[in-house]
FIBAFI-518308 format. One record per residue: x, y, z of N, C-alpha, C in turn; chain; residue in one letter. Coordinates in steps of 0.2 Angstrom, whole numbers, plus 5000, padded with zeros to 4 digits. Atoms other than C-alpha are relative to their C-alpha. Layout:
N
n_xx  n_yy  n_zz  ca_xx  ca_yy  ca_zz  c_xx  c_yy  c_zz  nutor  fipa
X  Y  Z  X  Y  Z  X  Y  Z  A  A $
...
//
This chain:
344
n_xx  n_yy  n_zz  ca_xx  ca_yy  ca_zz  c_xx  c_yy  c_zz  nutor  fipa
5005  4995  5002  4999  4999  4999  5003  5007  5002  A  M $
4995  4996  5000  5015  5012  5003  5002  5003  4995  A  Q $
4998  4997  5007  5020  5010  4985  4997  5002  4996  A  F $
5007  4998  5002  5002  5014  4980  5001  5006  5001  A  L $
5001  4992  4998  5002  5030  4990  5005  5005  4999  A  L $
4995  4995  5001  5018  5035  4986  5001  5003  4992  A  R $
5001  4998  5010  5014  5034  4966  4995  5004  4999  A  R $
5004  4994  5001  4998  5044  4969  5004  5008  5003  A  F $
4995  4995  4998  5010  5056  4978  5004  5004  4992  A  S $
4997  4998  5005  5020  5057  4963  4996  5003  4994  A  R $
5006  4999  5002  5006  5059  4953  4998  5008  4999  A  R $
5000  4995  4999  5002  5075  4962  5004  5005  4999  A  A $
4994  4994  5002  5018  5084  4963  4999  5003  4991  A  V $
4999  4998  5007  5020  5083  4944  4994  5004  4998  A  A $
5002  4995  5002  5004  5090  4941  5000  5008  5006  A  A $
4999  4994  4998  5008  5103  4953  5006  5003  4997  A  C $
4993  4995  5007  5026  5107  4943  4994  5003  4994  A  V $
5004  4996  5004  5012  5108  4929  4997  5005  5000  A  S $
5003  4991  4998  5002  5122  4936  5004  5005  5002  A  L $
4997  4994  4997  5017  5131  4942  5002  5004  4992  A  T $
5000  4999  5008  5021  5132  4923  4997  5004  4996  A  I $
5005  4996  5003  5006  5137  4918  4997  5005  5003  A  G $
5002  4997  4997  5002  5147  4928  5005  5008  4999  A  A $
4995  4996  5001  5016  5158  4922  4998  5005  4993  A  A $
5003  4998  5005  5008  5160  4906  4992  5001  5002  A  S $
5006  4998  4998  4992  5169  4915  4995  5003  4994  A  L $
5005  4997  5006  4984  5178  4900  4999  4996  4995  A  T $
5005  5005  5004  4982  5163  4889  4998  4995  5005  A  A $
5004  5003  4997  4978  5153  4903  4992  5001  5003  A  A $
5006  4994  4999  4964  5165  4907  4995  5000  4994  A  S $
5005  5000  5006  4956  5164  4889  4994  4996  5002  A  A $
5009  5001  5000  4937  5164  4889  5000  4992  4995  A  A $
5001  5006  5007  4930  5147  4881  4992  4998  5000  A  H $
5008  5001  5002  4912  5143  4875  4996  4996  5003  A  A $
5004  5007  4998  4898  5134  4883  5001  4994  5000  A  E $
5000  5007  5004  4900  5116  4882  5006  4997  5003  A  G $
4995  5002  4997  4918  5113  4892  5000  5003  5007  A  T $
5001  4998  4994  4920  5113  4909  5007  4995  5005  A  I $
4992  5004  4998  4939  5109  4918  4999  4999  5010  A  R $
5000  5004  4994  4936  5100  4936  5008  4999  5004  A  V $
4996  5001  4998  4949  5100  4948  4998  4997  5007  A  A $
5001  5003  4993  4949  5087  4964  5006  4999  5002  A  E $
4994  5003  4996  4960  5080  4977  4999  4993  5002  A  Q $
5000  5006  4999  4962  5064  4985  4996  4997  5006  A  F $
5004  5003  4997  4949  5053  4994  4994  4999  5000  A  G $
5005  5001  5001  4932  5049  4998  4996  5004  5000  A  V $
5004  4994  4999  4927  5065  5001  4997  5002  4991  A  V $
5002  4998  5008  4927  5067  4980  4996  4995  4999  A  Y $
5003  5005  5004  4916  5053  4978  4994  5003  4995  A  L $
5004  4997  5003  4902  5063  4972  5003  5003  4992  A  L $
4997  4997  5007  4915  5068  4957  5001  4994  4996  A  L $
4998  5005  5002  4920  5051  4955  4994  4998  4997  A  N $
5004  5002  5005  4903  5046  4951  4996  5003  4993  A  V $
5002  4994  5006  4897  5060  4941  5006  4999  4994  A  A $
4995  5002  5007  4913  5056  4930  4999  4993  4998  A  R $
5001  5008  5001  4910  5037  4930  4993  5000  4995  A  D $
5006  5002  5003  4891  5038  4924  4999  5007  4996  A  Q $
5001  4995  5004  4894  5054  4916  4993  5004  4999  A  Q $
5006  4996  4997  4881  5063  4925  5000  5009  4995  A  F $
4999  4994  5004  4888  5080  4918  4997  5001  4992  A  I $
5001  5000  5006  4887  5076  4901  4993  4998  4996  A  E $
5007  5001  5002  4869  5069  4901  4997  5007  5003  A  K $
5005  4993  4999  4863  5085  4911  5002  5006  4996  A  E $
4999  4994  5005  4871  5095  4897  4995  5000  4994  A  G $
5004  5001  5007  4860  5086  4883  4995  5004  5003  A  K $
5009  4994  4998  4844  5094  4893  5002  5005  5000  A  K $
4997  4991  5002  4854  5110  4891  4999  5002  4991  A  Q $
4999  5000  5007  4855  5106  4872  5009  5002  4999  A  G $
4989  5000  4998  4876  5105  4876  5002  4993  4999  A  L $
4994  5007  5001  4888  5091  4871  5006  5002  5004  A  D $
4995  4998  4996  4899  5095  4887  5006  4995  5000  A  I $
4993  5003  5001  4917  5091  4886  5003  5003  5007  A  K $
4999  5001  4992  4923  5088  4905  5010  4997  4999  A  V $
4994  5002  5000  4942  5088  4909  5002  5000  5009  A  D $
5000  5002  4991  4948  5081  4927  5006  5001  5000  A  W $
4994  5001  4998  4961  5085  4936  5002  4999  5007  A  T $
4997  5000  4992  4970  5080  4952  5005  5003  5002  A  K $
4995  4995  4997  4979  5091  4962  5002  4999  5008  A  L $
4999  5000  4992  4985  5092  4981  5000  5005  5001  A  S $
4998  4991  4997  4982  5108  4993  4995  5005  4997  A  G $
5005  4995  5002  4970  5121  4993  5003  5006  4997  A  G $
4997  4995  5003  4983  5134  4991  5001  4997  4989  A  A $
4998  5001  5008  4989  5125  4973  4993  4999  4995  A  T $
5005  4998  5005  4970  5123  4968  4997  5006  4999  A  I $
5003  4994  5000  4966  5141  4972  5006  5006  4995  A  N $
4995  4999  5007  4982  5145  4961  4996  4998  4994  A  D $
5001  5002  5010  4975  5135  4946  4994  5003  4999  A  A $
5007  4996  5002  4957  5143  4948  5003  5007  4999  A  L $
5001  4992  5002  4962  5162  4948  5007  5002  4993  A  L $
4995  5001  5005  4977  5156  4934  4997  4999  4994  A  S $
5002  5003  5007  4963  5150  4922  5000  4993  5001  A  G $
4998  5005  5005  4969  5134  4921  4994  4995  5003  A  S $
5006  5004  4998  4952  5127  4931  4995  5003  4999  A  I $
5005  4996  4999  4935  5132  4931  4997  4998  5006  A  D $
5003  5003  4993  4929  5121  4947  5005  4998  5004  A  I $
4996  5002  4994  4938  5121  4961  5000  4995  5006  A  A $
5003  5005  4995  4937  5106  4974  5006  5000  5004  A  G $
4995  4999  4994  4945  5109  4992  4994  5001  5004  A  A $
5003  5001  4993  4941  5112  5010  4997  5008  4999  A  G $
5004  4994  5000  4929  5127  5016  5004  5006  5002  A  V $
4994  4994  4998  4945  5135  5022  5005  5003  4994  A  G $
4999  4998  5005  4952  5137  5006  4996  5005  4995  A  P $
5004  4995  5001  4936  5142  5000  4999  5008  5004  A  L $
5001  4995  4995  4935  5155  5013  5006  5006  4998  A  L $
4994  4995  5001  4952  5162  5008  5001  5003  4994  A  T $
5000  4999  5006  4949  5163  4990  4994  5006  4999  A  I $
5008  4995  5000  4932  5172  4992  5002  5006  5005  A  W $
4999  4996  4998  4940  5184  5003  5006  5005  4995  A  D $
4995  4996  5005  4955  5187  4991  4996  5002  4994  A  R $
5001  4997  5005  4944  5191  4979  4994  5003  4997  A  T $
5006  4997  4999  4930  5199  4984  5000  5007  4997  A  H $
5002  4994  5003  4923  5214  4973  5006  4999  4993  A  G $
4995  5000  5007  4935  5207  4958  4997  4994  4997  A  R $
5003  5008  5004  4933  5188  4952  4993  4998  5003  A  Q $
5005  5002  4996  4922  5186  4966  4999  4991  4999  A  N $
4999  5007  4997  4925  5167  4970  4996  4999  5007  A  V $
5003  5002  4994  4912  5159  4978  4997  4991  5001  A  K $
5001  5008  4997  4906  5141  4984  4995  4998  4994  A  G $
5004  5002  5004  4895  5130  4970  4996  4996  5002  A  V $
5004  5007  4995  4890  5115  4980  5004  4997  5006  A  A $
4997  5005  4994  4895  5104  4995  5002  4994  4996  A  S $
4999  5005  5001  4902  5088  4993  4998  4994  5005  A  L $
5002  5004  4995  4895  5080  5009  5004  5003  5007  A  G $
4998  5000  4993  4897  5080  5027  5004  4994  5001  A  N $
4996  5007  4998  4911  5070  5033  5004  5001  5005  A  V $
4995  4998  4994  4921  5070  5049  5007  4999  4999  A  P $
4994  5000  5002  4939  5074  5047  5004  4998  5008  A  Y $
4997  5001  4994  4951  5064  5060  5008  5003  5000  A  Y $
4992  5000  4999  4968  5069  5067  5003  4996  5003  A  L $
4999  5005  4998  4975  5055  5070  5008  5001  5002  A  V $
4993  5001  4998  4992  5052  5079  5003  4992  5002  A  S $
4999  5007  4997  5003  5037  5082  5007  5001  5007  A  N $
4997  4998  4995  5011  5046  5097  4997  4998  5008  A  N $
5005  5004  4993  5003  5036  5114  4999  5005  5004  A  P $
5000  4995  4996  5008  5052  5123  4993  5005  4997  A  N $
5003  4995  5001  4996  5062  5114  4992  4996  4999  A  V $
5007  5006  4997  4978  5059  5120  4996  5009  4997  A  K $
5003  4991  5001  4973  5080  5116  5005  5004  4996  A  T $
4996  4996  5005  4979  5092  5105  5006  5005  5004  A  I $
4998  4996  4994  4985  5100  5123  5007  4996  5000  A  A $
4996  5004  4998  4998  5085  5123  5006  5001  4994  A  D $
4993  4999  5004  5009  5091  5105  5005  5003  5005  A  F $
4996  4995  4997  5025  5096  5109  5005  5002  4993  A  T $
4996  5000  5007  5040  5101  5098  5002  4995  4997  A  E $
4998  5009  5003  5044  5082  5094  4996  4999  4995  A  K $
5006  5003  5002  5027  5080  5086  5002  5004  4993  A  D $
5001  4994  5008  5025  5086  5066  4994  4995  4996  A  R $
5006  5003  5003  5008  5085  5060  4998  5001  4994  A  I $
5003  5001  5008  5005  5081  5040  4991  5003  5000  A  A $
5007  4999  5003  4990  5090  5033  5000  5003  4992  A  L $
4998  4999  5010  4987  5095  5012  5003  5007  5000  A  P $
4999  4994  4999  4990  5114  5016  5002  5003  5005  A  A $
5000  4997  4993  4997  5123  5030  4996  5007  5001  A  V $
5004  4992  5001  4986  5140  5035  4995  4999  4994  A  G $
5006  4995  5006  4974  5138  5020  4995  4993  5000  A  V $
5004  5006  5000  4968  5118  5020  4993  5001  5006  A  S $
5003  5001  4993  4951  5116  5030  5003  4996  5008  A  V $
4995  5003  4993  4963  5104  5041  5002  5005  5004  A  Q $
4999  4998  4997  4973  5117  5045  4997  5006  5003  A  S $
5004  4996  4997  4959  5129  5048  4996  4999  5008  A  R $
5003  5004  4996  4950  5116  5059  5004  4999  5007  A  V $
4995  5004  4995  4965  5112  5070  5000  5009  5003  A  L $
5000  4994  4997  4967  5133  5072  4993  5001  5005  A  Q $
5008  4996  4997  4948  5135  5077  5002  4994  5008  A  Y $
4999  5003  4993  4953  5120  5090  5007  5003  5006  A  A $
4997  4996  4996  4968  5129  5096  4998  5006  5004  A  A $
5005  4994  4996  4956  5145  5099  4996  4998  5007  A  A $
5004  5002  4994  4945  5135  5110  5005  4997  5006  A  K $
4995  5002  4994  4958  5127  5119  5004  5006  5004  A  Q $
4995  4998  4998  4972  5142  5123  4994  5008  4999  A  W $
5003  4994  5001  4960  5156  5117  5001  5003  4993  A  G $
4998  4996  5007  4960  5166  5099  5006  5004  4998  A  D $
4990  4997  5002  4978  5175  5102  5002  4996  5000  A  K $
4993  5005  5003  4986  5158  5099  4996  4996  4998  A  Q $
5002  5003  5006  4976  5152  5087  5005  4997  4996  A  F $
4995  5004  5006  4990  5148  5077  5005  4996  5005  A  D $
4995  5005  4995  4999  5138  5093  5005  4996  4997  A  R $
4998  5005  5004  5001  5125  5083  5002  4998  4991  A  L $
4999  5000  5009  5006  5129  5065  5006  4998  4999  A  D $
4991  5003  5000  5025  5127  5069  5000  4993  5000  A  K $
4999  5006  4998  5022  5109  5072  4995  4996  4993  A  L $
5005  5002  5005  5010  5108  5055  5007  4999  4993  A  T $
4997  5000  5006  5019  5102  5038  4996  4999  4995  A  Q $
5005  5000  5005  5011  5102  5022  5003  4993  4995  A  A $
4997  5007  5003  5011  5084  5013  4994  4998  4997  A  M $
5005  5004  5004  4999  5075  5000  4997  4994  5007  A  P $
5003  5004  4993  4986  5063  5011  5003  4994  4999  A  H $
4997  5005  5002  4994  5048  5002  5007  4999  5003  A  P $
4993  5000  4998  5012  5051  5009  4999  5001  5007  A  D $
5004  5001  4993  5004  5056  5026  4999  4995  5002  A  A $
5004  5006  4999  4994  5041  5028  5007  4995  4999  A  A $
4996  5003  5001  5010  5031  5023  5005  4999  5006  A  A $
4996  4998  4995  5021  5039  5036  4995  4998  5007  A  A $
5004  5002  4998  5007  5037  5049  5000  4991  5001  A  V $
5001  5007  5001  5005  5019  5045  5008  4996  5003  A  I $
4993  5003  5001  5023  5015  5044  5006  5001  5008  A  A $
4996  4998  4992  5029  5025  5060  5009  5001  4999  A  G $
4995  4999  5000  5045  5029  5065  5004  5006  4994  A  G $
4997  4994  5005  5048  5045  5053  4997  5006  5005  A  T $
5002  4995  4993  5046  5063  5062  4992  5003  4998  A  E $
5009  4998  5001  5027  5064  5054  4997  4994  5006  A  I $
5006  5005  4997  5017  5056  5067  4993  5003  5001  A  N $
5008  4997  5000  5001  5065  5065  4999  5001  4994  A  A $
5001  4998  5007  4991  5068  5050  4991  5002  5003  A  H $
5008  4999  5001  4974  5077  5050  4998  5000  4993  A  F $
5003  5002  5003  4966  5068  5037  4994  5002  4997  A  G $
5006  5002  5003  4952  5063  5026  5000  4993  4998  A  T $
5003  5009  5002  4943  5045  5022  5003  5000  4993  A  P $
4997  5005  4996  4951  5034  5018  5006  5000  5003  A  P $
4993  5000  4998  4967  5038  5024  4999  5000  5007  A  F $
5001  5002  4994  4962  5041  5041  4998  4993  5003  A  Q $
5001  5008  4998  4953  5023  5042  5006  4996  4999  A  Q $
4994  5004  5002  4968  5017  5033  5006  5000  5007  A  Q $
4994  4999  4995  4980  5024  5048  4996  4996  5006  A  E $
5003  5004  4995  4968  5016  5061  5002  4994  5000  A  L $
5000  5007  4998  4969  5001  5056  5006  4996  4998  A  A $
4995  5003  5002  4985  4999  5048  5006  5002  5006  A  G $
4995  5001  4995  4996  5003  5065  4996  5002  5006  A  N $
5004  4999  4993  4988  4999  5083  5003  5005  5002  A  P $
4998  4994  4994  4998  5014  5092  4994  5005  4995  A  R $
5005  4996  5003  4985  5024  5079  4994  5002  5004  A  A $
5005  4997  4994  4972  5034  5089  4997  5008  4996  A  H $
5002  4993  5002  4961  5049  5085  5000  5006  5004  A  I $
4996  4995  4994  4967  5064  5094  4993  5006  5000  A  V $
5005  4997  5002  4953  5076  5086  4994  5000  4994  A  L $
5002  5001  5004  4939  5075  5078  4994  5006  4997  A  N $
5004  4993  5002  4932  5091  5066  4992  5001  5001  A  S $
5005  4999  4999  4914  5087  5070  4999  5004  5008  A  Y $
5001  4996  4994  4918  5092  5087  5001  5005  5002  A  D $
4999  4992  5000  4925  5107  5085  4995  5003  4997  A  V $
5007  4994  5005  4912  5114  5071  4994  5000  5004  A  L $
5009  5001  4996  4897  5109  5082  4997  4994  4999  A  G $
5004  5005  5005  4892  5093  5073  5001  5000  4992  A  G $
4999  5001  5007  4889  5088  5055  5003  5005  4994  A  P $
4998  4995  5005  4899  5099  5042  5002  4998  4995  A  S $
4999  5003  5008  4903  5100  5025  5008  5003  5001  A  S $
4991  4999  4998  4922  5099  5027  5004  5002  4990  A  A $
4998  5000  5007  4924  5099  5006  4996  5004  4997  A  T $
5004  4997  5003  4916  5110  4994  5003  5001  4994  A  V $
4997  5000  5008  4918  5115  4975  4999  5008  4998  A  L $
5001  4994  5001  4918  5134  4970  5003  5004  4995  A  Y $
4999  4997  5005  4920  5144  4956  5000  5008  4997  A  A $
5000  4994  5000  4923  5161  4950  4993  5003  4995  A  T $
5008  4997  5004  4907  5172  4944  5000  5001  4993  A  E $
4999  5002  5007  4914  5175  4928  5000  4993  4996  A  K $
5005  5007  5005  4911  5157  4922  4994  4997  5001  A  F $
5007  5002  5001  4897  5155  4930  4994  5004  4997  A  R $
5002  4995  5004  4890  5170  4922  4999  4999  4991  A  N $
4999  5003  5009  4897  5165  4904  4998  4993  5000  A  E $
5000  5006  5002  4893  5148  4905  4994  4996  5004  A  N $
5005  5000  4995  4875  5147  4914  4998  4991  4997  A  P $
5002  5008  5000  4870  5130  4905  5004  4996  5003  A  K $
4997  5005  4997  4884  5122  4909  5002  4999  5006  A  T $
5000  5003  4992  4886  5126  4927  4994  4997  5002  A  Y $
5005  5003  4995  4868  5122  4929  5000  4994  4998  A  R $
4998  5006  4998  4872  5105  4923  5005  4996  5001  A  A $
4996  5004  4994  4885  5101  4932  4999  5001  5008  A  F $
5004  4999  4992  4876  5107  4949  4995  4994  4999  A  V $
5007  5005  5000  4860  5095  4943  5005  4994  4999  A  D $
4996  5009  5000  4875  5081  4939  5002  4998  5007  A  A $
4999  5002  4993  4881  5083  4957  4994  4997  5005  A  L $
5004  5000  4999  4864  5082  4963  4997  4992  4998  A  S $
5001  5005  5003  4862  5068  4952  5005  4993  5005  A  D $
4996  5007  4997  4876  5057  4959  5001  5001  5010  A  A $
5002  5001  4993  4872  5061  4978  4996  4997  5002  A  A $
5005  5005  5000  4857  5052  4975  5001  4992  4999  A  T $
4996  5006  4999  4867  5038  4968  5003  4996  5004  A  Y $
4997  5003  4993  4877  5037  4982  4997  4998  5005  A  V $
5002  5002  4995  4865  5036  4993  4996  4994  5001  A  T $
5005  5005  5000  4854  5024  4986  5005  4994  4998  A  Q $
4996  5006  5002  4868  5012  4979  5007  5000  5002  A  N $
4994  5000  4997  4882  5013  4991  5004  4995  4997  A  P $
4998  5006  5002  4889  4996  4984  5003  5002  4995  A  D $
4998  4999  5006  4891  5001  4967  5003  5008  5001  A  A $
4994  4994  5001  4898  5018  4970  5006  5000  5005  A  A $
4994  5003  4997  4911  5009  4982  5003  4998  4993  A  A $
4996  5002  5005  4915  5000  4965  5004  5005  4996  A  D $
4996  4995  5004  4918  5016  4956  5003  5004  5002  A  I $
4996  4996  4997  4927  5025  4969  5007  4996  5000  A  Y $
4994  5005  5002  4940  5009  4965  5001  5002  4993  A  I $
4999  4999  5006  4937  5009  4949  5005  5007  4997  A  R $
4997  4994  5003  4941  5028  4945  5004  5003  5001  A  V $
4994  4997  4998  4955  5032  4956  5005  4994  5001  A  N $
4993  5003  5000  4964  5015  4953  5002  4997  5007  A  N $
4999  4999  4994  4962  5012  4971  5002  4992  5005  A  A $
4999  5007  4998  4969  4997  4981  4998  5000  5008  A  K $
5005  4999  4995  4958  4999  4995  4999  4994  5003  A  I $
5003  5004  4999  4951  4987  5006  4992  5003  4999  A  D $
5007  4999  5000  4932  4985  5000  4998  5001  5005  A  R $
5005  4998  4993  4924  4983  5017  5000  5005  5003  A  T $
5000  4993  4996  4932  4997  5024  4998  5005  4997  A  L $
5001  4995  5002  4929  5008  5011  4989  5000  5000  A  L $
5005  5000  5001  4912  5003  5010  4996  5002  5009  A  L $
5002  4997  4992  4911  5006  5031  5000  5007  4999  A  K $
4999  4993  4998  4917  5023  5028  4993  5003  4996  A  I $
5009  4998  5004  4900  5026  5013  4994  5000  5004  A  I $
5005  5000  4995  4888  5019  5026  5001  5003  5006  A  K $
4999  4998  4994  4895  5027  5041  4994  5006  5001  A  D $
5005  4995  5000  4880  5037  5046  5001  5007  5004  A  P $
4997  4994  5002  4890  5052  5050  5001  5003  4995  A  L $
5000  4997  5004  4893  5053  5034  4994  5001  4994  A  V $
5004  4997  5004  4881  5063  5022  5001  5003  4995  A  Q $
4998  4996  5007  4881  5064  5003  4997  5005  4999  A  F $
5006  4993  5003  4873  5081  4999  5002  5005  4997  A  K $
4995  4993  5005  4877  5097  4989  4999  5005  5004  A  V $
5003  4993  4997  4867  5109  5001  5006  5001  5006  A  A $
4994  5000  4994  4883  5116  5014  4996  5001  5007  A  P $
5002  4998  4993  4881  5114  5031  5006  5001  5005  A  Q $
4996  4998  4995  4886  5121  5046  5006  5004  4998  A  N $
4998  4996  5001  4899  5132  5039  5004  5005  5002  A  T $
4999  4993  4997  4898  5148  5046  5004  5001  5005  A  F $
4995  5001  4991  4906  5145  5064  5006  5003  4996  A  A $
4992  5000  5003  4923  5143  5054  5000  5006  4996  A  L $
4998  4990  5003  4921  5161  5043  5001  5003  5006  A  A $
4998  4996  4995  4917  5169  5059  5005  4999  5003  A  Q $
4993  5002  4997  4932  5161  5067  5006  5004  4997  A  F $
4997  4997  5006  4942  5166  5051  5001  5007  5001  A  M $
4998  4992  5001  4938  5183  5052  5001  5004  5006  A  H $
4999  4997  4994  4938  5186  5070  5007  4998  5001  A  R $
4990  4998  5001  4959  5181  5068  5001  5003  4997  A  V $
4994  4996  5005  4962  5191  5054  5002  4995  4995  A  G $
4998  5006  5005  4964  5175  5043  4995  5002  4993  A  A $
5004  4996  5008  4949  5185  5029  4999  5007  5003  A  I $
5001  4994  4998  4947  5203  5031  4993  5001  4999  A  K $
5007  4999  5000  4929  5202  5024  4995  4998  5005  A  N $
5003  5003  4996  4916  5199  5035  4994  4996  4996  A  E $
5008  5002  5001  4901  5187  5031  4997  5001  5005  A  P $
5007  4997  4994  4885  5191  5037  4998  4991  5001  A  K $
5000  5007  5001  4880  5173  5032  5003  4995  4996  A  S $
4997  5005  5005  4884  5158  5023  5001  5002  4993  A  W $
5002  4995  5008  4876  5166  5007  5005  5004  4996  A  Q $
4995  4993  5003  4889  5179  5005  5006  4994  4996  A  D $
4995  5003  5003  4902  5165  5001  4998  4994  4995  A  Y $
5003  5005  5003  4890  5153  4991  4997  5003  4996  A  F $
5003  4998  5006  4883  5157  4973  4992  4997  5004  A  F $
5010  5002  4999  4861  5157  4976  5001  4995  4996  A  T $
5004  5004  5004  4855  5141  4968  4996  4995  5004  A  D $
5004  5004  4998  4841  5129  4971  5003  4995  5004  A  P $
4998  5007  4996  4850  5115  4975  5004  5002  5006  A  A $
4998  5002  4996  4859  5123  4989  4996  5005  5006  A  T $
5005  4995  4995  4845  5134  4998  4998  5000  5008  A  R $
5001  5002  4992  4845  5123  5013  5006  4999  5004  A  T $
4992  5000  4997  4863  5127  5017  5002  5003  5005  A  G $
4997  4997  4995  4871  5134  5031  5009  5001  5002  A  S $
//
């Protein structure tokens, strides 16, 4: 499994290098394209299952035909919210998939300009901070000797949730107290490190299925922090977002994409076994199918497109100065859409 995880990581690194080169040609990359083309960037893990299903079942293309379009979909896999945000602003992608933290960062950064906002949620999934250090029972037990891997330092939703937890533990003025212990690393590599043990990376704030693989693969691995506990219940950790320009200039393509996500959510809910097979097939994943099904069928995991319980994190980020613009409600950083009207 470690070999497979590292192989995935090399793909992510190659993608990031390609992105950096492409970002240098900002003008060319930002050229507008006509209705009927959409470029989607995802990351690693089961939290992207709705995209995997939409891709495998060609839901976007099918919904496009209802709009009178033959839609061409380009799929890209990257790692880390910062990389995803750079890709979106450079014009390399149209739909970004990342955590609520990166969404709020780019919403704040582009407020009044590109006006990036959320498109939809990919569901409610608890994220676990896992450690293989038996001395670490809570975040207060971390010391200078510990290193916590997460997808992007200071930007990813894991990083923001960890800061939020630190603020609750030690006060807002010390919200970044644990930042010095964090290190950016793709989920596959971080999981391999926690499972193997014996490296400086002895903790990982991850995502399914990597967090479950860590707990199953190393008897010393245990949960230190659950994102639901920090955020006050089930919450949308991973979301999709886009620029106002893309939404306005491609209304039919945008509509087809959102409708396809709803189709995928219904499919996963009604066909969890088939969805598990799709995840394995699309990602060429060498994961234990029983473990994967356990994740998908976990009652704490809810596949839905309306965002849930995101506003507390947004308020925290503004309170500590991580974002300058103060959102008055979750609707400030999500596009208005019938599919997400029940959000929060």
